[in-house]
N, CA, C, O and the ligand as a Tripos MOL2 file, in Angstrom:
@<TRIPOS>MOLECULE
protein
  249   247    63     0     0
PROTEIN
NO_CHARGES

@<TRIPOS>ATOM
      1 N          87.4410  -26.9730    9.5880 N.3       1 MET1
      2 CA         87.2860  -26.3240    8.2730 C.3       1 MET1
      3 C          85.9310  -25.6020    8.2260 C.2       1 MET1
      4 O          84.8940  -26.1990    8.5160 O.2       1 MET1
      5 N          85.9470  -24.3390    7.8660 N.am      2 ILE2
      6 CA         84.7390  -23.5200    7.8290 C.3       2 ILE2
      7 C          84.5090  -23.0640    6.3790 C.2       2 ILE2
      8 O          85.4470  -22.6670    5.6870 O.2       2 ILE2
      9 N          83.2610  -23.1290    5.9400 N.am      3 CYS3
     10 CA         82.9190  -22.7020    4.5820 C.3       3 CYS3
     11 C          83.1700  -21.2000    4.4220 C.2       3 CYS3
     12 O          82.7590  -20.3910    5.2540 O.2       3 CYS3
     13 N          83.8480  -20.8560    3.3450 N.am      4 THR4
     14 CA         84.1620  -19.4390    3.1350 C.3       4 THR4
     15 C          82.9430  -18.6790    2.6180 C.2       4 THR4
     16 O          82.9150  -17.4490    2.6340 O.2       4 THR4
     17 N          81.9390  -19.4240    2.1590 N.am      5 LYS5
     18 CA         80.7690  -18.7760    1.5790 C.3       5 LYS5
     19 C          79.7050  -18.4650    2.6410 C.2       5 LYS5
     20 O          79.1980  -17.3460    2.7150 O.2       5 LYS5
     21 N          79.3720  -19.4880    3.4710 N.am      6 CYS6
     22 CA         78.2810  -19.2970    4.4300 C.3       6 CYS6
     23 C          78.6960  -19.4870    5.8830 C.2       6 CYS6
     24 O          77.8550  -19.3900    6.7760 O.2       6 CYS6
     25 N          79.9780  -19.7570    6.1410 N.am      7 ARG7
     26 CA         80.5240  -19.8830    7.4890 C.3       7 ARG7
     27 C          79.9970  -21.0780    8.2700 C.2       7 ARG7
     28 O          80.0940  -21.0870    9.4970 O.2       7 ARG7
     29 N          79.4530  -22.0660    7.6170 N.am      8 ASN8
     30 CA         79.0470  -23.2770    8.3130 C.3       8 ASN8
     31 C          80.2020  -24.2820    8.3010 C.2       8 ASN8
     32 O          81.2330  -24.0720    7.6620 O.2       8 ASN8
     33 N          79.9900  -25.3780    9.0300 N.am      9 ASP9
     34 CA         81.0260  -26.4080    9.0960 C.3       9 ASP9
     35 C          81.1380  -27.1820    7.7890 C.2       9 ASP9
     36 O          80.1470  -27.4120    7.0960 O.2       9 ASP9
     37 N          82.3480  -27.5710    7.4730 N.am     10 MET10
     38 CA         82.5570  -28.4340    6.3170 C.3      10 MET10
     39 C          82.9580  -29.8100    6.8350 C.2      10 MET10
     40 O          83.7050  -29.9410    7.8040 O.2      10 MET10
     41 N          82.4350  -30.8380    6.1530 N.am     11 GLN11
     42 CA         82.7020  -32.2130    6.5520 C.3      11 GLN11
     43 C          83.6440  -32.8560    5.5680 C.2      11 GLN11
     44 O          83.6320  -32.5540    4.3750 O.2      11 GLN11
     45 N          84.4620  -33.7490    6.0900 N.am     12 LEU12
     46 CA         85.3510  -34.4950    5.2050 C.3      12 LEU12
     47 C          84.5530  -35.5720    4.4740 C.2      12 LEU12
     48 O          83.8230  -36.3400    5.1000 O.2      12 LEU12
     49 N          84.6930  -35.6260    3.1520 N.am     13 VAL13
     50 CA         84.0020  -36.6270    2.3420 C.3      13 VAL13
     51 C          85.0650  -37.3900    1.5510 C.2      13 VAL13
     52 O          85.9480  -36.7860    0.9420 O.2      13 VAL13
     53 N          84.9750  -38.7000    1.5640 N.am     14 ILE14
     54 CA         85.9130  -39.5090    0.7760 C.3      14 ILE14
     55 C          85.0980  -40.2820   -0.2550 C.2      14 ILE14
     56 O          84.2730  -41.1280    0.0900 O.2      14 ILE14
     57 N          85.3470  -39.9750   -1.5270 N.am     15 GLN15
     58 CA         84.5920  -40.6220   -2.6090 C.3      15 GLN15
     59 C          85.5200  -41.5690   -3.3330 C.2      15 GLN15
     60 O          86.6510  -41.2090   -3.6600 O.2      15 GLN15
     61 N          85.0550  -42.7710   -3.5840 N.am     16 SER16
     62 CA         85.8980  -43.6320   -4.4050 C.3      16 SER16
     63 C          85.1270  -44.0670   -5.6400 C.2      16 SER16
     64 O          83.9440  -44.4040   -5.5860 O.2      16 SER16
     65 N          85.8350  -44.0460   -6.7370 N.am     17 GLU17
     66 CA         85.2370  -44.2740   -8.0500 C.3      17 GLU17
     67 C          86.0220  -45.3830   -8.7380 C.2      17 GLU17
     68 O          87.2510  -45.3440   -8.8000 O.2      17 GLU17
     69 N          85.3080  -46.3530   -9.2460 N.am     18 ASN18
     70 CA         85.9930  -47.4210   -9.9600 C.3      18 ASN18
     71 C          85.9720  -47.1100  -11.4540 C.2      18 ASN18
     72 O          84.9060  -47.0440  -12.0670 O.2      18 ASN18
     73 N          87.1520  -46.9200  -12.0340 N.am     19 LEU19
     74 CA         87.2250  -46.5300  -13.4430 C.3      19 LEU19
     75 C          87.7260  -47.6830  -14.3040 C.2      19 LEU19
     76 O          88.4160  -47.4670  -15.3000 O.2      19 LEU19
     77 N          87.3790  -48.8950  -13.9220 N.am     20 GLY20
     78 CA         87.7890  -50.0420  -14.7220 C.3      20 GLY20
     79 C          89.1630  -50.5460  -14.3420 C.2      20 GLY20
     80 O          89.2940  -51.4140  -13.4790 O.2      20 GLY20
     81 N          90.1940  -50.0050  -14.9820 N.am     21 ASN21
     82 CA         91.5460  -50.4760  -14.6650 C.3      21 ASN21
     83 C          92.1870  -49.7000  -13.5230 C.2      21 ASN21
     84 O          93.3050  -50.0020  -13.1060 O.2      21 ASN21
     85 N          91.4720  -48.6980  -13.0210 N.am     22 ARG22
     86 CA         92.0220  -47.9690  -11.8750 C.3      22 ARG22
     87 C          90.9040  -47.4920  -10.9700 C.2      22 ARG22
     88 O          89.7340  -47.4450  -11.3510 O.2      22 ARG22
     89 N          91.3040  -47.1400   -9.7610 N.am     23 VAL23
     90 CA         90.3590  -46.6520   -8.7700 C.3      23 VAL23
     91 C          90.8010  -45.2480   -8.3960 C.2      23 VAL23
     92 O          91.9790  -45.0070   -8.1340 O.2      23 VAL23
     93 N          89.8610  -44.3370   -8.3720 N.am     24 ARG24
     94 CA         90.1910  -42.9670   -7.9910 C.3      24 ARG24
     95 C          89.5020  -42.6470   -6.6730 C.2      24 ARG24
     96 O          88.2970  -42.8470   -6.5160 O.2      24 ARG24
     97 N          90.2840  -42.1490   -5.7380 N.am     25 VAL25
     98 CA         89.7350  -41.7540   -4.4380 C.3      25 VAL25
     99 C          89.8950  -40.2510   -4.3090 C.2      25 VAL25
    100 O          91.0030  -39.7270   -4.4180 O.2      25 VAL25
    101 N          88.7920  -39.5560   -4.0770 N.am     26 VAL26
    102 CA         88.8080  -38.1010   -3.9840 C.3      26 VAL26
    103 C          88.5060  -37.6980   -2.5480 C.2      26 VAL26
    104 O          87.4950  -38.1100   -1.9800 O.2      26 VAL26
    105 N          89.3760  -36.9010   -1.9730 N.am     27 TYR27
    106 CA         89.1950  -36.3820   -0.6160 C.3      27 TYR27
    107 C          88.7510  -34.9430   -0.7410 C.2      27 TYR27
    108 O          89.4310  -34.1270   -1.3630 O.2      27 TYR27
    109 N          87.6120  -34.6310   -0.1510 N.am     28 LEU28
    110 CA         87.1410  -33.2600   -0.2510 C.3      28 LEU28
    111 C          86.4280  -32.8400    1.0200 C.2      28 LEU28
    112 O          86.0260  -33.6690    1.8360 O.2      28 LEU28
    113 N          86.2860  -31.5650    1.1640 N.am     29 TYR29
    114 CA         85.4750  -31.0120    2.2360 C.3      29 TYR29
    115 C          84.2010  -30.5070    1.6080 C.2      29 TYR29
    116 O          84.2270  -29.8430    0.5710 O.2      29 TYR29
    117 N          83.0660  -30.8280    2.2500 N.am     30 GLN30
    118 CA         81.8030  -30.3280    1.7240 C.3      30 GLN30
    119 C          81.0530  -29.6180    2.8350 C.2      30 GLN30
    120 O          80.9680  -30.1060    3.9620 O.2      30 GLN30
    121 N          80.5130  -28.4590    2.4970 N.am     31 CYS31
    122 CA         79.7570  -27.6550    3.4490 C.3      31 CYS31
    123 C          78.4290  -28.3510    3.7580 C.2      31 CYS31
    124 O          77.7390  -28.8190    2.8520 O.2      31 CYS31
    125 N          78.0770  -28.4150    5.0620 N.am     32 VAL32
    126 CA         76.8350  -29.0920    5.4560 C.3      32 VAL32
    127 C          75.6030  -28.2720    5.0600 C.2      32 VAL32
    128 O          74.5040  -28.8190    4.9740 O.2      32 VAL32
    129 N          75.7680  -26.9990    4.8240 N.am     33 ALA33
    130 CA         74.6280  -26.1360    4.5140 C.3      33 ALA33
    131 C          74.4660  -25.8740    3.0170 C.2      33 ALA33
    132 O          73.4110  -26.1650    2.4550 O.2      33 ALA33
    133 N          75.4920  -25.3310    2.3650 N.am     34 CYS34
    134 CA         75.3150  -24.9280    0.9620 C.3      34 CYS34
    135 C          75.8980  -25.9370   -0.0250 C.2      34 CYS34
    136 O          75.8000  -25.7430   -1.2370 O.2      34 CYS34
    137 N          76.5130  -27.0300    0.4910 N.am     35 ARG35
    138 CA         77.0760  -28.1120   -0.3300 C.3      35 ARG35
    139 C          78.2920  -27.6900   -1.1620 C.2      35 ARG35
    140 O          78.7330  -28.4310   -2.0400 O.2      35 ARG35
    141 N          78.8240  -26.5160   -0.8880 N.am     36 ARG36
    142 CA         80.0390  -26.1070   -1.5780 C.3      36 ARG36
    143 C          81.1270  -27.1340   -1.2480 C.2      36 ARG36
    144 O          81.2720  -27.5280   -0.0910 O.2      36 ARG36
    145 N          81.8760  -27.5600   -2.2350 N.am     37 SER37
    146 CA         82.8990  -28.5550   -1.9380 C.3      37 SER37
    147 C          84.2670  -28.1060   -2.3980 C.2      37 SER37
    148 O          84.4180  -27.3290   -3.3410 O.2      37 SER37
    149 N          85.2560  -28.6240   -1.6940 N.am     38 LEU38
    150 CA         86.6370  -28.2320   -1.9080 C.3      38 LEU38
    151 C          87.4680  -29.5050   -1.9530 C.2      38 LEU38
    152 O          87.6620  -30.1620   -0.9310 O.2      38 LEU38
    153 N          87.9570  -29.8520   -3.1350 N.am     39 THR39
    154 CA         88.7770  -31.0560   -3.2700 C.3      39 THR39
    155 C          90.1950  -30.7350   -2.8460 C.2      39 THR39
    156 O          90.7760  -29.7520   -3.3050 O.2      39 THR39
    157 N          90.7610  -31.5610   -1.9690 N.am     40 PHE40
    158 CA         92.1500  -31.2800   -1.5790 C.3      40 PHE40
    159 C          93.1200  -32.3910   -1.9100 C.2      40 PHE40
    160 O          94.3320  -32.1760   -1.8990 O.2      40 PHE40
    161 N          92.6100  -33.5770   -2.2030 N.am     41 GLU41
    162 CA         93.5510  -34.6230   -2.6080 C.3      41 GLU41
    163 C          92.8600  -35.6490   -3.4950 C.2      41 GLU41
    164 O          91.7160  -36.0310   -3.2480 O.2      41 GLU41
    165 N          93.5680  -36.0870   -4.5300 N.am     42 ILE42
    166 CA         93.0700  -37.1510   -5.4000 C.3      42 ILE42
    167 C          94.1310  -38.2440   -5.4380 C.2      42 ILE42
    168 O          95.3010  -37.9890   -5.7230 O.2      42 ILE42
    169 N          93.7000  -39.4510   -5.1470 N.am     43 VAL43
    170 CA         94.6290  -40.5750   -5.1720 C.3      43 VAL43
    171 C          94.1270  -41.5550   -6.2290 C.2      43 VAL43
    172 O          92.9610  -41.9470   -6.2130 O.2      43 VAL43
    173 N          94.9920  -41.9410   -7.1280 N.am     44 GLU44
    174 CA         94.6190  -42.9330   -8.1390 C.3      44 GLU44
    175 C          95.4730  -44.1730   -7.9610 C.2      44 GLU44
    176 O          96.6950  -44.1010   -7.8320 O.2      44 GLU44
    177 N          94.7970  -45.3100   -7.9570 N.am     45 VAL45
    178 CA         95.4940  -46.5790   -7.7980 C.3      45 VAL45
    179 C          95.2480  -47.3880   -9.0520 C.2      45 VAL45
    180 O          94.1060  -47.6570   -9.4250 O.2      45 VAL45
    181 N          96.3340  -47.7720   -9.6960 N.am     46 ARG46
    182 CA         96.1260  -48.5700  -10.9000 C.3      46 ARG46
    183 C          97.0610  -49.7730  -10.8880 C.2      46 ARG46
    184 O          98.1730  -49.7380  -10.3610 O.2      46 ARG46
    185 N          96.5590  -50.8160  -11.4860 N.am     47 ARG47
    186 CA         97.3250  -52.0520  -11.5230 C.3      47 ARG47
    187 C          98.1220  -52.1180  -12.8170 C.2      47 ARG47
    188 O          97.5630  -52.1240  -13.9140 O.2      47 ARG47
    189 N          99.4230  -52.1660  -12.6630 N.am     48 ASP48
    190 CA        100.3020  -52.3780  -13.7980 C.3      48 ASP48
    191 C         100.5210  -53.8900  -13.8360 C.2      48 ASP48
    192 O         100.1040  -54.5710  -12.8990 O.2      48 ASP48
    193 N         101.1410  -54.4400  -14.8520 N.am     49 THR49
    194 CA        101.2580  -55.8960  -14.9520 C.3      49 THR49
    195 C         101.6150  -56.5990  -13.6400 C.2      49 THR49
    196 O         100.9000  -57.5070  -13.2150 O.2      49 THR49
    197 N         102.7170  -56.1890  -12.9920 N.am     50 ASP50
    198 CA        103.1290  -56.8980  -11.7790 C.3      50 ASP50
    199 C         103.2740  -55.9750  -10.5690 C.2      50 ASP50
    200 O         103.9280  -56.3320   -9.5900 O.2      50 ASP50
    201 N         102.6790  -54.8180  -10.6350 N.am     51 ARG51
    202 CA        102.7620  -53.9060   -9.4850 C.3      51 ARG51
    203 C         101.5470  -52.9970   -9.4480 C.2      51 ARG51
    204 O         100.7680  -52.9170  -10.3970 O.2      51 ARG51
    205 N         101.4150  -52.3240   -8.3330 N.am     52 ILE52
    206 CA        100.3230  -51.3740   -8.1310 C.3      52 ILE52
    207 C         100.9450  -49.9780   -8.1480 C.2      52 ILE52
    208 O         101.9140  -49.7210   -7.4350 O.2      52 ILE52
    209 N         100.3970  -49.0880   -8.9510 N.am     53 VAL53
    210 CA        100.9270  -47.7300   -9.0390 C.3      53 VAL53
    211 C          99.9370  -46.7630   -8.3850 C.2      53 VAL53
    212 O          98.7540  -46.7360   -8.7240 O.2      53 VAL53
    213 N         100.4470  -45.9810   -7.4490 N.am     54 ILE54
    214 CA         99.5970  -45.0290   -6.7310 C.3      54 ILE54
    215 C         100.0480  -43.6130   -7.0580 C.2      54 ILE54
    216 O         101.2130  -43.2660   -6.8680 O.2      54 ILE54
    217 N          99.1280  -42.8020   -7.5480 N.am     55 THR55
    218 CA         99.4400  -41.4090   -7.8800 C.3      55 THR55
    219 C          98.6400  -40.5020   -6.9560 C.2      55 THR55
    220 O          97.4230  -40.6400   -6.8300 O.2      55 THR55
    221 N          99.3310  -39.5840   -6.3200 N.am     56 LYS56
    222 CA         98.6520  -38.6500   -5.4160 C.3      56 LYS56
    223 C          98.7780  -37.2410   -5.9400 C.2      56 LYS56
    224 O          99.8720  -36.8010   -6.2960 O.2      56 LYS56
    225 N          97.6610  -36.5230   -5.9910 N.am     57 SER57
    226 CA         97.7350  -35.1130   -6.3490 C.3      57 SER57
    227 C          97.1230  -34.3150   -5.2100 C.2      57 SER57
    228 O          95.9990  -34.5760   -4.7810 O.2      57 SER57
    229 N          97.8610  -33.3620   -4.7400 N.am     58 ARG58
    230 CA         97.3770  -32.5580   -3.6410 C.3      58 ARG58
    231 C          97.0490  -31.1470   -4.1330 C.2      58 ARG58
    232 O          97.8500  -30.5150   -4.8220 O.2      58 ARG58
    233 N          95.8770  -30.6720   -3.7760 N.am     59 MET59
    234 CA         95.4570  -29.3380   -4.1760 C.3      59 MET59
    235 C          95.7470  -28.3710   -3.0450 C.2      59 MET59
    236 O          95.8440  -28.7530   -1.8790 O.2      59 MET59
    237 N          95.8800  -27.1340   -3.4140 N.am     60 ASN60
    238 CA         96.0780  -26.0910   -2.4380 C.3      60 ASN60
    239 C          94.7310  -25.5480   -2.0050 C.2      60 ASN60
    240 O          94.0590  -24.8800   -2.7900 O.2      60 ASN60
    241 N          94.3230  -25.8160   -0.7890 N.am     61 VAL61
    242 CA         93.0460  -25.2560   -0.3310 C.3      61 VAL61
    243 C          93.3200  -24.0860    0.5990 C.2      61 VAL61
    244 O          94.1260  -24.1780    1.5250 O.2      61 VAL61
    245 N          92.6560  -23.0230    0.3400 N.am     62 SER62
    246 CA         92.8510  -21.8560    1.1950 C.3      62 SER62
    247 C          91.5250  -21.1400    1.4310 C.2      62 SER62
    248 O          91.4860  -20.1280    2.1310 O.2      62 SER62
    249 ZN         78.5880  -23.1730    2.8730 Zn       63 ZN63
@<TRIPOS>BOND
     1     1     2 1
     2     2     3 1
     3     3     4 2
     4     3     5 am
     5     5     6 1
     6     6     7 1
     7     7     8 2
     8     7     9 am
     9     9    10 1
    10    10    11 1
    11    11    12 2
    12    11    13 am
    13    13    14 1
    14    14    15 1
    15    15    16 2
    16    15    17 am
    17    17    18 1
    18    18    19 1
    19    19    20 2
    20    19    21 am
    21    21    22 1
    22    22    23 1
    23    23    24 2
    24    23    25 am
    25    25    26 1
    26    26    27 1
    27    27    28 2
    28    27    29 am
    29    29    30 1
    30    30    31 1
    31    31    32 2
    32    31    33 am
    33    33    34 1
    34    34    35 1
    35    35    36 2
    36    35    37 am
    37    37    38 1
    38    38    39 1
    39    39    40 2
    40    39    41 am
    41    41    42 1
    42    42    43 1
    43    43    44 2
    44    43    45 am
    45    45    46 1
    46    46    47 1
    47    47    48 2
    48    47    49 am
    49    49    50 1
    50    50    51 1
    51    51    52 2
    52    51    53 am
    53    53    54 1
    54    54    55 1
    55    55    56 2
    56    55    57 am
    57    57    58 1
    58    58    59 1
    59    59    60 2
    60    59    61 am
    61    61    62 1
    62    62    63 1
    63    63    64 2
    64    63    65 am
    65    65    66 1
    66    66    67 1
    67    67    68 2
    68    67    69 am
    69    69    70 1
    70    70    71 1
    71    71    72 2
    72    71    73 am
    73    73    74 1
    74    74    75 1
    75    75    76 2
    76    75    77 am
    77    77    78 1
    78    78    79 1
    79    79    80 2
    80    79    81 am
    81    81    82 1
    82    82    83 1
    83    83    84 2
    84    83    85 am
    85    85    86 1
    86    86    87 1
    87    87    88 2
    88    87    89 am
    89    89    90 1
    90    90    91 1
    91    91    92 2
    92    91    93 am
    93    93    94 1
    94    94    95 1
    95    95    96 2
    96    95    97 am
    97    97    98 1
    98    98    99 1
    99    99   100 2
   100    99   101 am
   101   101   102 1
   102   102   103 1
   103   103   104 2
   104   103   105 am
   105   105   106 1
   106   106   107 1
   107   107   108 2
   108   107   109 am
   109   109   110 1
   110   110   111 1
   111   111   112 2
   112   111   113 am
   113   113   114 1
   114   114   115 1
   115   115   116 2
   116   115   117 am
   117   117   118 1
   118   118   119 1
   119   119   120 2
   120   119   121 am
   121   121   122 1
   122   122   123 1
   123   123   124 2
   124   123   125 am
   125   125   126 1
   126   126   127 1
   127   127   128 2
   128   127   129 am
   129   129   130 1
   130   130   131 1
   131   131   132 2
   132   131   133 am
   133   133   134 1
   134   134   135 1
   135   135   136 2
   136   135   137 am
   137   137   138 1
   138   138   139 1
   139   139   140 2
   140   139   141 am
   141   141   142 1
   142   142   143 1
   143   143   144 2
   144   143   145 am
   145   145   146 1
   146   146   147 1
   147   147   148 2
   148   147   149 am
   149   149   150 1
   150   150   151 1
   151   151   152 2
   152   151   153 am
   153   153   154 1
   154   154   155 1
   155   155   156 2
   156   155   157 am
   157   157   158 1
   158   158   159 1
   159   159   160 2
   160   159   161 am
   161   161   162 1
   162   162   163 1
   163   163   164 2
   164   163   165 am
   165   165   166 1
   166   166   167 1
   167   167   168 2
   168   167   169 am
   169   169   170 1
   170   170   171 1
   171   171   172 2
   172   171   173 am
   173   173   174 1
   174   174   175 1
   175   175   176 2
   176   175   177 am
   177   177   178 1
   178   178   179 1
   179   179   180 2
   180   179   181 am
   181   181   182 1
   182   182   183 1
   183   183   184 2
   184   183   185 am
   185   185   186 1
   186   186   187 1
   187   187   188 2
   188   187   189 am
   189   189   190 1
   190   190   191 1
   191   191   192 2
   192   191   193 am
   193   193   194 1
   194   194   195 1
   195   195   196 2
   196   195   197 am
   197   197   198 1
   198   198   199 1
   199   199   200 2
   200   199   201 am
   201   201   202 1
   202   202   203 1
   203   203   204 2
   204   203   205 am
   205   205   206 1
   206   206   207 1
   207   207   208 2
   208   207   209 am
   209   209   210 1
   210   210   211 1
   211   211   212 2
   212   211   213 am
   213   213   214 1
   214   214   215 1
   215   215   216 2
   216   215   217 am
   217   217   218 1
   218   218   219 1
   219   219   220 2
   220   219   221 am
   221   221   222 1
   222   222   223 1
   223   223   224 2
   224   223   225 am
   225   225   226 1
   226   226   227 1
   227   227   228 2
   228   227   229 am
   229   229   230 1
   230   230   231 1
   231   231   232 2
   232   231   233 am
   233   233   234 1
   234   234   235 1
   235   235   236 2
   236   235   237 am
   237   237   238 1
   238   238   239 1
   239   239   240 2
   240   239   241 am
   241   241   242 1
   242   242   243 1
   243   243   244 2
   244   243   245 am
   245   245   246 1
   246   246   247 1
   247   247   248 2
@<TRIPOS>SUBSTRUCTURE
     1 MET1         2 RESIDUE 1 A MET
     2 ILE2         6 RESIDUE 1 A ILE
     3 CYS3        10 RESIDUE 1 A CYS
     4 THR4        14 RESIDUE 1 A THR
     5 LYS5        18 RESIDUE 1 A LYS
     6 CYS6        22 RESIDUE 1 A CYS
     7 ARG7        26 RESIDUE 1 A ARG
     8 ASN8        30 RESIDUE 1 A ASN
     9 ASP9        34 RESIDUE 1 A ASP
    10 MET10       38 RESIDUE 1 A MET
    11 GLN11       42 RESIDUE 1 A GLN
    12 LEU12       46 RESIDUE 1 A LEU
    13 VAL13       50 RESIDUE 1 A VAL
    14 ILE14       54 RESIDUE 1 A ILE
    15 GLN15       58 RESIDUE 1 A GLN
    16 SER16       62 RESIDUE 1 A SER
    17 GLU17       66 RESIDUE 1 A GLU
    18 ASN18       70 RESIDUE 1 A ASN
    19 LEU19       74 RESIDUE 1 A LEU
    20 GLY20       78 RESIDUE 1 A GLY
    21 ASN21       82 RESIDUE 1 A ASN
    22 ARG22       86 RESIDUE 1 A ARG
    23 VAL23       90 RESIDUE 1 A VAL
    24 ARG24       94 RESIDUE 1 A ARG
    25 VAL25       98 RESIDUE 1 A VAL
    26 VAL26      102 RESIDUE 1 A VAL
    27 TYR27      106 RESIDUE 1 A TYR
    28 LEU28      110 RESIDUE 1 A LEU
    29 TYR29      114 RESIDUE 1 A TYR
    30 GLN30      118 RESIDUE 1 A GLN
    31 CYS31      122 RESIDUE 1 A CYS
    32 VAL32      126 RESIDUE 1 A VAL
    33 ALA33      130 RESIDUE 1 A ALA
    34 CYS34      134 RESIDUE 1 A CYS
    35 ARG35      138 RESIDUE 1 A ARG
    36 ARG36      142 RESIDUE 1 A ARG
    37 SER37      146 RESIDUE 1 A SER
    38 LEU38      150 RESIDUE 1 A LEU
    39 THR39      154 RESIDUE 1 A THR
    40 PHE40      158 RESIDUE 1 A PHE
    41 GLU41      162 RESIDUE 1 A GLU
    42 ILE42      166 RESIDUE 1 A ILE
    43 VAL43      170 RESIDUE 1 A VAL
    44 GLU44      174 RESIDUE 1 A GLU
    45 VAL45      178 RESIDUE 1 A VAL
    46 ARG46      182 RESIDUE 1 A ARG
    47 ARG47      186 RESIDUE 1 A ARG
    48 ASP48      190 RESIDUE 1 A ASP
    49 THR49      194 RESIDUE 1 A THR
    50 ASP50      198 RESIDUE 1 A ASP
    51 ARG51      202 RESIDUE 1 A ARG
    52 ILE52      206 RESIDUE 1 A ILE
    53 VAL53      210 RESIDUE 1 A VAL
    54 ILE54      214 RESIDUE 1 A ILE
    55 THR55      218 RESIDUE 1 A THR
    56 LYS56      222 RESIDUE 1 A LYS
    57 SER57      226 RESIDUE 1 A SER
    58 ARG58      230 RESIDUE 1 A ARG
    59 MET59      234 RESIDUE 1 A MET
    60 ASN60      238 RESIDUE 1 A ASN
    61 VAL61      242 RESIDUE 1 A VAL
    62 SER62      246 RESIDUE 1 A SER
    63 ZN63       249 GROUP 0 **** ****
């Protein structure tokens, strides 16, 4: 993955955030030089009474 702004390499970054009753994991690419970031997937995991619900949203990166 190459940054469209400065042509440097972009690194995969996985951020996880605890939002109390759910956990959000964000997958993004971030440029090593200008820090421009591109989110391509968000996964949310939440606990329902007797099951775990996982929601995935995929972004179109181009
Ligand atoms: Zn860049």
